[in-house]
PDB file of N, CA, C and O in Angstrom:
ATOM      1  N   UNK A   1      71.728 110.238  99.090  1.00  0.00           N
ATOM      2  CA  UNK A   1      72.879 111.098  99.098  1.00  0.00           C
ATOM      3  C   UNK A   1      74.066 110.304  99.665  1.00  0.00           C
ATOM      4  O   UNK A   1      73.948 109.630 100.688  1.00  0.00           O
ATOM      5  N   UNK A   2      75.198 110.401  98.980  1.00  0.00           N
ATOM      6  CA  UNK A   2      76.412 109.720  99.404  1.00  0.00           C
ATOM      7  C   UNK A   2      77.282 110.656 100.230  1.00  0.00           C
ATOM      8  O   UNK A   2      77.301 111.866 100.008  1.00  0.00           O
ATOM      9  N   UNK A   3      77.996 110.081 101.179  1.00  0.00           N
ATOM     10  CA  UNK A   3      78.989 110.833 101.938  1.00  0.00           C
ATOM     11  C   UNK A   3      80.356 110.379 101.454  1.00  0.00           C
ATOM     12  O   UNK A   3      80.547 109.217 101.095  1.00  0.00           O
ATOM     13  N   UNK A   4      81.301 111.304 101.450  1.00  0.00           N
ATOM     14  CA  UNK A   4      82.642 110.985 100.966  1.00  0.00           C
ATOM     15  C   UNK A   4      83.687 111.683 101.835  1.00  0.00           C
ATOM     16  O   UNK A   4      83.364 112.532 102.666  1.00  0.00           O
ATOM     17  N   UNK A   5      84.905 111.313 101.628  1.00  0.00           N
ATOM     18  CA  UNK A   5      86.012 111.915 102.374  1.00  0.00           C
ATOM     19  C   UNK A   5      86.340 113.261 101.752  1.00  0.00           C
ATOM     20  O   UNK A   5      86.551 113.364 100.544  1.00  0.00           O
ATOM     21  N   UNK A   6      86.382 114.283 102.580  1.00  0.00           N
ATOM     22  CA  UNK A   6      86.648 115.640 102.107  1.00  0.00           C
ATOM     23  C   UNK A   6      88.134 115.875 101.881  1.00  0.00           C
ATOM     24  O   UNK A   6      88.526 116.510 100.901  1.00  0.00           O
ATOM     25  N   UNK A   7      88.978 115.351 102.806  1.00  0.00           N
ATOM     26  CA  UNK A   7      90.426 115.523 102.669  1.00  0.00           C
ATOM     27  C   UNK A   7      91.132 114.348 103.337  1.00  0.00           C
ATOM     28  O   UNK A   7      90.592 113.724 104.250  1.00  0.00           O
ATOM     29  N   UNK A   8      92.337 114.055 102.876  1.00  0.00           N
ATOM     30  CA  UNK A   8      93.136 112.981 103.459  1.00  0.00           C
ATOM     31  C   UNK A   8      93.562 113.388 104.870  1.00  0.00           C
ATOM     32  O   UNK A   8      93.906 114.546 105.112  1.00  0.00           O
ATOM     33  N   UNK A   9      93.538 112.428 105.800  1.00  0.00           N
ATOM     34  CA  UNK A   9      93.955 112.748 107.162  1.00  0.00           C
ATOM     35  C   UNK A   9      94.425 111.496 107.903  1.00  0.00           C
ATOM     36  O   UNK A   9      94.167 110.368 107.482  1.00  0.00           O
ATOM     37  N   UNK A  10      95.117 111.726 109.014  1.00  0.00           N
ATOM     38  CA  UNK A  10      95.633 110.670 109.880  1.00  0.00           C
ATOM     39  C   UNK A  10      95.289 111.023 111.316  1.00  0.00           C
ATOM     40  O   UNK A  10      95.311 112.192 111.701  1.00  0.00           O
ATOM     41  N   UNK A  11      94.970 110.003 112.108  1.00  0.00           N
ATOM     42  CA  UNK A  11      94.664 110.200 113.514  1.00  0.00           C
ATOM     43  C   UNK A  11      95.205 109.025 114.309  1.00  0.00           C
ATOM     44  O   UNK A  11      95.267 107.906 113.799  1.00  0.00           O
ATOM     45  N   UNK A  12      95.597 109.269 115.558  1.00  0.00           N
ATOM     46  CA  UNK A  12      96.141 108.212 116.418  1.00  0.00           C
ATOM     47  C   UNK A  12      95.461 108.250 117.779  1.00  0.00           C
ATOM     48  O   UNK A  12      95.140 109.319 118.299  1.00  0.00           O
ATOM     49  N   UNK A  13      95.247 107.058 118.349  1.00  0.00           N
ATOM     50  CA  UNK A  13      94.802 106.953 119.732  1.00  0.00           C
ATOM     51  C   UNK A  13      95.580 105.820 120.393  1.00  0.00           C
ATOM     52  O   UNK A  13      96.065 104.909 119.722  1.00  0.00           O
ATOM     53  N   UNK A  14      95.690 105.889 121.712  1.00  0.00           N
ATOM     54  CA  UNK A  14      96.325 104.813 122.473  1.00  0.00           C
ATOM     55  C   UNK A  14      95.273 104.252 123.415  1.00  0.00           C
ATOM     56  O   UNK A  14      94.653 104.984 124.186  1.00  0.00           O
ATOM     57  N   UNK A  15      95.084 102.947 123.340  1.00  0.00           N
ATOM     58  CA  UNK A  15      94.084 102.241 124.141  1.00  0.00           C
ATOM     59  C   UNK A  15      94.747 101.029 124.778  1.00  0.00           C
ATOM     60  O   UNK A  15      95.214 100.139 124.067  1.00  0.00           O
ATOM     61  N   UNK A  16      94.795 100.980 126.080  1.00  0.00           N
ATOM     62  CA  UNK A  16      95.399  99.858 126.811  1.00  0.00           C
ATOM     63  C   UNK A  16      96.797  99.527 126.287  1.00  0.00           C
ATOM     64  O   UNK A  16      97.099  98.374 125.978  1.00  0.00           O
ATOM     65  N   UNK A  17      97.639 100.546 126.193  1.00  0.00           N
ATOM     66  CA  UNK A  17      99.035 100.435 125.757  1.00  0.00           C
ATOM     67  C   UNK A  17      99.203 100.020 124.291  1.00  0.00           C
ATOM     68  O   UNK A  17     100.314  99.693 123.873  1.00  0.00           O
ATOM     69  N   UNK A  18      98.128 100.027 123.509  1.00  0.00           N
ATOM     70  CA  UNK A  18      98.209  99.741 122.074  1.00  0.00           C
ATOM     71  C   UNK A  18      97.937 101.024 121.305  1.00  0.00           C
ATOM     72  O   UNK A  18      97.026 101.777 121.648  1.00  0.00           O
ATOM     73  N   UNK A  19      98.726 101.274 120.267  1.00  0.00           N
ATOM     74  CA  UNK A  19      98.540 102.456 119.429  1.00  0.00           C
ATOM     75  C   UNK A  19      97.731 102.070 118.192  1.00  0.00           C
ATOM     76  O   UNK A  19      98.047 101.097 117.508  1.00  0.00           O
ATOM     77  N   UNK A  20      96.685 102.848 117.916  1.00  0.00           N
ATOM     78  CA  UNK A  20      95.857 102.657 116.740  1.00  0.00           C
ATOM     79  C   UNK A  20      96.008 103.886 115.854  1.00  0.00           C
ATOM     80  O   UNK A  20      95.815 105.016 116.303  1.00  0.00           O
ATOM     81  N   UNK A  21      96.351 103.657 114.606  1.00  0.00           N
ATOM     82  CA  UNK A  21      96.558 104.748 113.659  1.00  0.00           C
ATOM     83  C   UNK A  21      95.536 104.586 112.535  1.00  0.00           C
ATOM     84  O   UNK A  21      95.455 103.533 111.902  1.00  0.00           O
ATOM     85  N   UNK A  22      94.766 105.632 112.298  1.00  0.00           N
ATOM     86  CA  UNK A  22      93.762 105.612 111.230  1.00  0.00           C
ATOM     87  C   UNK A  22      94.186 106.589 110.144  1.00  0.00           C
ATOM     88  O   UNK A  22      94.604 107.713 110.426  1.00  0.00           O
ATOM     89  N   UNK A  23      94.074 106.147 108.915  1.00  0.00           N
ATOM     90  CA  UNK A  23      94.367 106.992 107.755  1.00  0.00           C
ATOM     91  C   UNK A  23      93.143 106.976 106.849  1.00  0.00           C
ATOM     92  O   UNK A  23      92.550 105.921 106.624  1.00  0.00           O
ATOM     93  N   UNK A  24      92.768 108.126 106.335  1.00  0.00           N
ATOM     94  CA  UNK A  24      91.674 108.169 105.364  1.00  0.00           C
ATOM     95  C   UNK A  24      92.155 108.915 104.123  1.00  0.00           C
ATOM     96  O   UNK A  24      92.869 109.915 104.202  1.00  0.00           O
ATOM     97  N   UNK A  25      91.733 108.388 102.975  1.00  0.00           N
ATOM     98  CA  UNK A  25      92.135 108.948 101.686  1.00  0.00           C
ATOM     99  C   UNK A  25      90.932 108.970 100.756  1.00  0.00           C
ATOM    100  O   UNK A  25      90.124 108.041 100.753  1.00  0.00           O
ATOM    101  N   UNK A  26      90.818 110.013  99.981  1.00  0.00           N
ATOM    102  CA  UNK A  26      89.809 110.069  98.934  1.00  0.00           C
ATOM    103  C   UNK A  26      90.380 109.365  97.704  1.00  0.00           C
ATOM    104  O   UNK A  26      91.472 109.699  97.246  1.00  0.00           O
ATOM    105  N   UNK A  27      89.643 108.396  97.172  1.00  0.00           N
ATOM    106  CA  UNK A  27      90.082 107.675  95.971  1.00  0.00           C
ATOM    107  C   UNK A  27      88.938 107.611  94.967  1.00  0.00           C
ATOM    108  O   UNK A  27      87.766 107.706  95.330  1.00  0.00           O
ATOM    109  N   UNK A  28      89.300 107.449  93.705  1.00  0.00           N
ATOM    110  CA  UNK A  28      88.293 107.341  92.649  1.00  0.00           C
ATOM    111  C   UNK A  28      88.319 106.003  91.932  1.00  0.00           C
ATOM    112  O   UNK A  28      87.511 105.767  91.034  1.00  0.00           O
ATOM    113  N   UNK A  29      89.249 105.109  92.322  1.00  0.00           N
ATOM    114  CA  UNK A  29      89.322 103.799  91.663  1.00  0.00           C
ATOM    115  C   UNK A  29      89.866 102.757  92.641  1.00  0.00           C
ATOM    116  O   UNK A  29      90.484 103.092  93.651  1.00  0.00           O
ATOM    117  N   UNK A  30      89.623 101.501  92.319  1.00  0.00           N
ATOM    118  CA  UNK A  30      90.160 100.400  93.115  1.00  0.00           C
ATOM    119  C   UNK A  30      91.684 100.441  93.072  1.00  0.00           C
ATOM    120  O   UNK A  30      92.339 100.204  94.087  1.00  0.00           O
ATOM    121  N   UNK A  31      92.247 100.738  91.918  1.00  0.00           N
ATOM    122  CA  UNK A  31      93.699 100.793  91.772  1.00  0.00           C
ATOM    123  C   UNK A  31      94.304 101.867  92.670  1.00  0.00           C
ATOM    124  O   UNK A  31      95.357 101.658  93.273  1.00  0.00           O
ATOM    125  N   UNK A  32      93.646 102.997  92.757  1.00  0.00           N
ATOM    126  CA  UNK A  32      94.140 104.077  93.618  1.00  0.00           C
ATOM    127  C   UNK A  32      94.049 103.661  95.095  1.00  0.00           C
ATOM    128  O   UNK A  32      94.965 103.942  95.869  1.00  0.00           O
ATOM    129  N   UNK A  33      92.966 103.000  95.488  1.00  0.00           N
ATOM    130  CA  UNK A  33      92.830 102.510  96.870  1.00  0.00           C
ATOM    131  C   UNK A  33      93.925 101.502  97.180  1.00  0.00           C
ATOM    132  O   UNK A  33      94.540 101.560  98.244  1.00  0.00           O
ATOM    133  N   UNK A  34      94.172 100.574  96.254  1.00  0.00           N
ATOM    134  CA  UNK A  34      95.222  99.569  96.459  1.00  0.00           C
ATOM    135  C   UNK A  34      96.597 100.202  96.562  1.00  0.00           C
ATOM    136  O   UNK A  34      97.454  99.703  97.292  1.00  0.00           O
ATOM    137  N   UNK A  35      96.821 101.295  95.843  1.00  0.00           N
ATOM    138  CA  UNK A  35      98.091 102.023  95.932  1.00  0.00           C
ATOM    139  C   UNK A  35      98.293 102.565  97.345  1.00  0.00           C
ATOM    140  O   UNK A  35      99.377 102.436  97.913  1.00  0.00           O
ATOM    141  N   UNK A  36      97.247 103.172  97.913  1.00  0.00           N
ATOM    142  CA  UNK A  36      97.340 103.686  99.281  1.00  0.00           C
ATOM    143  C   UNK A  36      97.520 102.559 100.293  1.00  0.00           C
ATOM    144  O   UNK A  36      98.285 102.703 101.247  1.00  0.00           O
ATOM    145  N   UNK A  37      96.827 101.442 100.097  1.00  0.00           N
ATOM    146  CA  UNK A  37      96.963 100.305 101.016  1.00  0.00           C
ATOM    147  C   UNK A  37      98.404  99.801 101.013  1.00  0.00           C
ATOM    148  O   UNK A  37      98.966  99.536 102.076  1.00  0.00           O
ATOM    149  N   UNK A  38      99.000  99.668  99.845  1.00  0.00           N
ATOM    150  CA  UNK A  38     100.405  99.235  99.753  1.00  0.00           C
ATOM    151  C   UNK A  38     101.329 100.238 100.434  1.00  0.00           C
ATOM    152  O   UNK A  38     102.276  99.849 101.117  1.00  0.00           O
ATOM    153  N   UNK A  39     101.054 101.526 100.249  1.00  0.00           N
ATOM    154  CA  UNK A  39     101.876 102.572 100.850  1.00  0.00           C
ATOM    155  C   UNK A  39     101.807 102.486 102.381  1.00  0.00           C
ATOM    156  O   UNK A  39     102.835 102.572 103.053  1.00  0.00           O
ATOM    157  N   UNK A  40     100.612 102.318 102.927  1.00  0.00           N
ATOM    158  CA  UNK A  40     100.445 102.225 104.383  1.00  0.00           C
ATOM    159  C   UNK A  40     101.090 100.954 104.917  1.00  0.00           C
ATOM    160  O   UNK A  40     101.746 100.993 105.958  1.00  0.00           O
ATOM    161  N   UNK A  41     100.920  99.826 104.227  1.00  0.00           N
ATOM    162  CA  UNK A  41     101.548  98.573 104.656  1.00  0.00           C
ATOM    163  C   UNK A  41     103.068  98.704 104.691  1.00  0.00           C
ATOM    164  O   UNK A  41     103.721  98.167 105.586  1.00  0.00           O
ATOM    165  N   UNK A  42     103.628  99.418 103.716  1.00  0.00           N
ATOM    166  CA  UNK A  42     105.075  99.619 103.670  1.00  0.00           C
ATOM    167  C   UNK A  42     105.524 100.551 104.790  1.00  0.00           C
ATOM    168  O   UNK A  42     106.541 100.306 105.439  1.00  0.00           O
ATOM    169  N   UNK A  43     104.764 101.620 105.013  1.00  0.00           N
ATOM    170  CA  UNK A  43     105.115 102.605 106.042  1.00  0.00           C
ATOM    171  C   UNK A  43     105.057 101.983 107.438  1.00  0.00           C
ATOM    172  O   UNK A  43     105.910 102.259 108.282  1.00  0.00           O
ATOM    173  N   UNK A  44     104.048 101.144 107.677  1.00  0.00           N
ATOM    174  CA  UNK A  44     103.858 100.525 108.998  1.00  0.00           C
ATOM    175  C   UNK A  44     104.120  99.025 108.914  1.00  0.00           C
ATOM    176  O   UNK A  44     103.318  98.222 109.391  1.00  0.00           O
ATOM    177  N   UNK A  45     105.235  98.654 108.310  1.00  0.00           N
ATOM    178  CA  UNK A  45     105.575  97.251 108.073  1.00  0.00           C
ATOM    179  C   UNK A  45     105.680  96.436 109.351  1.00  0.00           C
ATOM    180  O   UNK A  45     105.495  95.219 109.324  1.00  0.00           O
ATOM    181  N   UNK A  46     105.974  97.090 110.471  1.00  0.00           N
ATOM    182  CA  UNK A  46     106.148  96.364 111.729  1.00  0.00           C
ATOM    183  C   UNK A  46     104.862  96.286 112.563  1.00  0.00           C
ATOM    184  O   UNK A  46     104.898  95.831 113.706  1.00  0.00           O
ATOM    185  N   UNK A  47     103.742  96.722 112.009  1.00  0.00           N
ATOM    186  CA  UNK A  47     102.465  96.637 112.719  1.00  0.00           C
ATOM    187  C   UNK A  47     101.965  95.204 112.746  1.00  0.00           C
ATOM    188  O   UNK A  47     102.225  94.424 111.830  1.00  0.00           O
ATOM    189  N   UNK A  48     101.251  94.869 113.801  1.00  0.00           N
ATOM    190  CA  UNK A  48     100.676  93.526 113.894  1.00  0.00           C
ATOM    191  C   UNK A  48      99.481  93.361 112.969  1.00  0.00           C
ATOM    192  O   UNK A  48      99.262  92.280 112.422  1.00  0.00           O
ATOM    193  N   UNK A  49      98.707  94.429 112.789  1.00  0.00           N
ATOM    194  CA  UNK A  49      97.521  94.382 111.930  1.00  0.00           C
ATOM    195  C   UNK A  49      97.450  95.663 111.117  1.00  0.00           C
ATOM    196  O   UNK A  49      97.584  96.758 111.663  1.00  0.00           O
ATOM    197  N   UNK A  50      97.244  95.532 109.836  1.00  0.00           N
ATOM    198  CA  UNK A  50      96.960  96.661 108.959  1.00  0.00           C
ATOM    199  C   UNK A  50      95.610  96.377 108.317  1.00  0.00           C
ATOM    200  O   UNK A  50      95.515  95.624 107.348  1.00  0.00           O
ATOM    201  N   UNK A  51      94.573  96.987 108.866  1.00  0.00           N
ATOM    202  CA  UNK A  51      93.206  96.768 108.384  1.00  0.00           C
ATOM    203  C   UNK A  51      92.830  97.885 107.412  1.00  0.00           C
ATOM    204  O   UNK A  51      93.353  98.996 107.494  1.00  0.00           O
ATOM    205  N   UNK A  52      91.917  97.575 106.493  1.00  0.00           N
ATOM    206  CA  UNK A  52      91.457  98.605 105.565  1.00  0.00           C
ATOM    207  C   UNK A  52      90.021  98.346 105.151  1.00  0.00           C
ATOM    208  O   UNK A  52      89.493  97.245 105.303  1.00  0.00           O
ATOM    209  N   UNK A  53      89.412  99.388 104.626  1.00  0.00           N
ATOM    210  CA  UNK A  53      88.085  99.290 104.029  1.00  0.00           C
ATOM    211  C   UNK A  53      87.972 100.409 103.012  1.00  0.00           C
ATOM    212  O   UNK A  53      88.471 101.513 103.231  1.00  0.00           O
ATOM    213  N   UNK A  54      87.308 100.115 101.886  1.00  0.00           N
ATOM    214  CA  UNK A  54      87.049 101.178 100.925  1.00  0.00           C
ATOM    215  C   UNK A  54      85.812 100.876 100.101  1.00  0.00           C
ATOM    216  O   UNK A  54      85.414  99.724  99.926  1.00  0.00           O
ATOM    217  N   UNK A  55      85.215 101.954  99.599  1.00  0.00           N
ATOM    218  CA  UNK A  55      84.088 101.891  98.673  1.00  0.00           C
ATOM    219  C   UNK A  55      84.425 102.777  97.500  1.00  0.00           C
ATOM    220  O   UNK A  55      84.856 103.917  97.672  1.00  0.00           O
ATOM    221  N   UNK A  56      84.226 102.249  96.304  1.00  0.00           N
ATOM    222  CA  UNK A  56      84.459 103.018  95.086  1.00  0.00           C
ATOM    223  C   UNK A  56      83.170 102.970  94.269  1.00  0.00           C
ATOM    224  O   UNK A  56      82.641 101.892  93.998  1.00  0.00           O
ATOM    225  N   UNK A  57      82.674 104.128  93.883  1.00  0.00           N
ATOM    226  CA  UNK A  57      81.465 104.221  93.087  1.00  0.00           C
ATOM    227  C   UNK A  57      81.841 104.226  91.610  1.00  0.00           C
ATOM    228  O   UNK A  57      82.633 105.058  91.168  1.00  0.00           O
ATOM    229  N   UNK A  58      81.264 103.285  90.842  1.00  0.00           N
ATOM    230  CA  UNK A  58      81.538 103.190  89.417  1.00  0.00           C
ATOM    231  C   UNK A  58      80.226 103.274  88.649  1.00  0.00           C
ATOM    232  O   UNK A  58      79.150 103.281  89.246  1.00  0.00           O
ATOM    233  N   UNK A  59      80.317 103.338  87.335  1.00  0.00           N
ATOM    234  CA  UNK A  59      79.092 103.372  86.522  1.00  0.00           C
ATOM    235  C   UNK A  59      78.326 102.051  86.614  1.00  0.00           C
ATOM    236  O   UNK A  59      77.136 102.001  86.301  1.00  0.00           O
ATOM    237  N   UNK A  60      79.005 100.982  87.044  1.00  0.00           N
ATOM    238  CA  UNK A  60      78.363  99.679  87.170  1.00  0.00           C
ATOM    239  C   UNK A  60      77.926  99.365  88.599  1.00  0.00           C
ATOM    240  O   UNK A  60      77.429  98.269  88.860  1.00  0.00           O
ATOM    241  N   UNK A  61      78.099 100.300  89.522  1.00  0.00           N
ATOM    242  CA  UNK A  61      77.703 100.088  90.908  1.00  0.00           C
ATOM    243  C   UNK A  61      78.844 100.369  91.863  1.00  0.00           C
ATOM    244  O   UNK A  61      79.869 100.942  91.492  1.00  0.00           O
ATOM    245  N   UNK A  62      78.644  99.955  93.088  1.00  0.00           N
ATOM    246  CA  UNK A  62      79.607 100.219  94.145  1.00  0.00           C
ATOM    247  C   UNK A  62      80.496  98.995  94.359  1.00  0.00           C
ATOM    248  O   UNK A  62      80.015  97.862  94.389  1.00  0.00           O
ATOM    249  N   UNK A  63      81.795  99.239  94.508  1.00  0.00           N
ATOM    250  CA  UNK A  63      82.750  98.178  94.847  1.00  0.00           C
ATOM    251  C   UNK A  63      83.185  98.423  96.286  1.00  0.00           C
ATOM    252  O   UNK A  63      83.756  99.466  96.603  1.00  0.00           O
ATOM    253  N   UNK A  64      82.910  97.449  97.155  1.00  0.00           N
ATOM    254  CA  UNK A  64      83.295  97.524  98.565  1.00  0.00           C
ATOM    255  C   UNK A  64      84.306  96.435  98.849  1.00  0.00           C
ATOM    256  O   UNK A  64      84.117  95.292  98.433  1.00  0.00           O
ATOM    257  N   UNK A  65      85.360  96.762  99.538  1.00  0.00           N
ATOM    258  CA  UNK A  65      86.346  95.767  99.967  1.00  0.00           C
ATOM    259  C   UNK A  65      86.841  96.135 101.358  1.00  0.00           C
ATOM    260  O   UNK A  65      86.890  97.307 101.733  1.00  0.00           O
ATOM    261  N   UNK A  66      87.208  95.094 102.120  1.00  0.00           N
ATOM    262  CA  UNK A  66      87.745  95.326 103.460  1.00  0.00           C
ATOM    263  C   UNK A  66      88.582  94.136 103.889  1.00  0.00           C
ATOM    264  O   UNK A  66      88.463  93.043 103.335  1.00  0.00           O
ATOM    265  N   UNK A  67      89.426  94.359 104.877  1.00  0.00           N
ATOM    266  CA  UNK A  67      90.213  93.299 105.493  1.00  0.00           C
ATOM    267  C   UNK A  67      90.445  93.655 106.948  1.00  0.00           C
ATOM    268  O   UNK A  67      90.834  94.779 107.266  1.00  0.00           O
ATOM    269  N   UNK A  68      90.204  92.690 107.839  1.00  0.00           N
ATOM    270  CA  UNK A  68      90.511  92.915 109.250  1.00  0.00           C
ATOM    271  C   UNK A  68      91.896  92.374 109.596  1.00  0.00           C
ATOM    272  O   UNK A  68      92.319  92.450 110.749  1.00  0.00           O
ATOM    273  N   UNK A  69      92.599  91.832 108.617  1.00  0.00           N
ATOM    274  CA  UNK A  69      93.987  91.373 108.739  1.00  0.00           C
ATOM    275  C   UNK A  69      94.186  90.452 109.944  1.00  0.00           C
ATOM    276  O   UNK A  69      95.191  90.540 110.649  1.00  0.00           O
ATOM    277  N   UNK A  70      93.199  89.558 110.168  1.00  0.00           N
ATOM    278  CA  UNK A  70      93.322  88.584 111.240  1.00  0.00           C
ATOM    279  C   UNK A  70      92.980  89.100 112.616  1.00  0.00           C
ATOM    280  O   UNK A  70      93.206  88.406 113.608  1.00  0.00           O
ATOM    281  N   UNK A  71      92.437  90.313 112.702  1.00  0.00           N
ATOM    282  CA  UNK A  71      92.055  90.888 113.991  1.00  0.00           C
ATOM    283  C   UNK A  71      90.907  90.053 114.569  1.00  0.00           C
ATOM    284  O   UNK A  71      89.960  89.727 113.853  1.00  0.00           O
ATOM    285  N   UNK A  72      90.987  89.705 115.862  1.00  0.00           N
ATOM    286  CA  UNK A  72      89.916  88.900 116.456  1.00  0.00           C
ATOM    287  C   UNK A  72      88.589  89.655 116.485  1.00  0.00           C
ATOM    288  O   UNK A  72      88.558  90.877 116.628  1.00  0.00           O
ATOM    289  N   UNK A  73      87.505  88.913 116.347  1.00  0.00           N
ATOM    290  CA  UNK A  73      86.173  89.518 116.381  1.00  0.00           C
ATOM    291  C   UNK A  73      85.902  90.116 117.748  1.00  0.00           C
ATOM    292  O   UNK A  73      86.227  89.509 118.768  1.00  0.00           O
ATOM    293  N   UNK A  74      85.316  91.286 117.777  1.00  0.00           N
ATOM    294  CA  UNK A  74      85.081  91.999 119.030  1.00  0.00           C
ATOM    295  C   UNK A  74      84.017  91.313 119.889  1.00  0.00           C
ATOM    296  O   UNK A  74      84.154  91.255 121.111  1.00  0.00           O
ATOM    297  N   UNK A  75      82.979  90.804 119.271  1.00  0.00           N
ATOM    298  CA  UNK A  75      81.871  90.207 120.014  1.00  0.00           C
ATOM    299  C   UNK A  75      81.901  88.680 119.938  1.00  0.00           C
ATOM    300  O   UNK A  75      80.855  88.032 119.948  1.00  0.00           O
ATOM    301  N   UNK A  76      83.062  88.131 119.864  1.00  0.00           N
ATOM    302  CA  UNK A  76      83.196  86.684 119.751  1.00  0.00           C
ATOM    303  C   UNK A  76      82.710  85.995 121.022  1.00  0.00           C
ATOM    304  O   UNK A  76      82.896  86.501 122.129  1.00  0.00           O
ATOM    305  N   UNK A  77      82.087  84.840 120.847  1.00  0.00           N
ATOM    306  CA  UNK A  77      81.614  84.065 121.996  1.00  0.00           C
ATOM    307  C   UNK A  77      82.610  82.981 122.378  1.00  0.00           C
ATOM    308  O   UNK A  77      82.309  82.140 123.225  1.00  0.00           O
ATOM    309  N   UNK A  78      83.786  82.985 121.771  1.00  0.00           N
ATOM    310  CA  UNK A  78      84.793  81.998 122.127  1.00  0.00           C
ATOM    311  C   UNK A  78      85.300  82.237 123.539  1.00  0.00           C
ATOM    312  O   UNK A  78      85.383  83.375 124.000  1.00  0.00           O
ATOM    313  N   UNK A  79      85.634  81.162 124.209  1.00  0.00           N
ATOM    314  CA  UNK A  79      86.302  81.314 125.505  1.00  0.00           C
ATOM    315  C   UNK A  79      87.683  80.718 125.404  1.00  0.00           C
ATOM    316  O   UNK A  79      87.878  79.659 124.808  1.00  0.00           O
ATOM    317  N   UNK A  80      88.620  81.393 125.980  1.00  0.00           N
ATOM    318  CA  UNK A  80      89.999  80.955 125.936  1.00  0.00           C
ATOM    319  C   UNK A  80      90.410  80.495 127.320  1.00  0.00           C
ATOM    320  O   UNK A  80      90.217  81.208 128.305  1.00  0.00           O
ATOM    321  N   UNK A  81      90.975  79.306 127.392  1.00  0.00           N
ATOM    322  CA  UNK A  81      91.393  78.782 128.701  1.00  0.00           C
ATOM    323  C   UNK A  81      92.882  78.931 128.881  1.00  0.00           C
ATOM    324  O   UNK A  81      93.419  78.547 129.920  1.00  0.00           O
TER     325      UNK A  81
END
C-alpha cells in the first residue's frame, strides 16, 4: 500500500535562530513536481538552501529525485578546526 499527500500544505519551525519552511504538494508527474520546485525557489530566492524530494508513480515504475542543495551531512565524521 502506498501513502500519498492528501492536501498541499506549508509548515515552519525555528531551530537555533534558523527558520525551516516545509512545503508539500501532491503531484502526478515529474514536470508538475519541477514546476513546484521552480515556484518555491523563486518564492524563497534569498534562502541559503532549497532542498526537495519527490516520488512519482508511473506505469514503468517509481521515479524518485531529491536534492539537499549543498546542506552538510548531519552525521558527518569530519572535524573542522
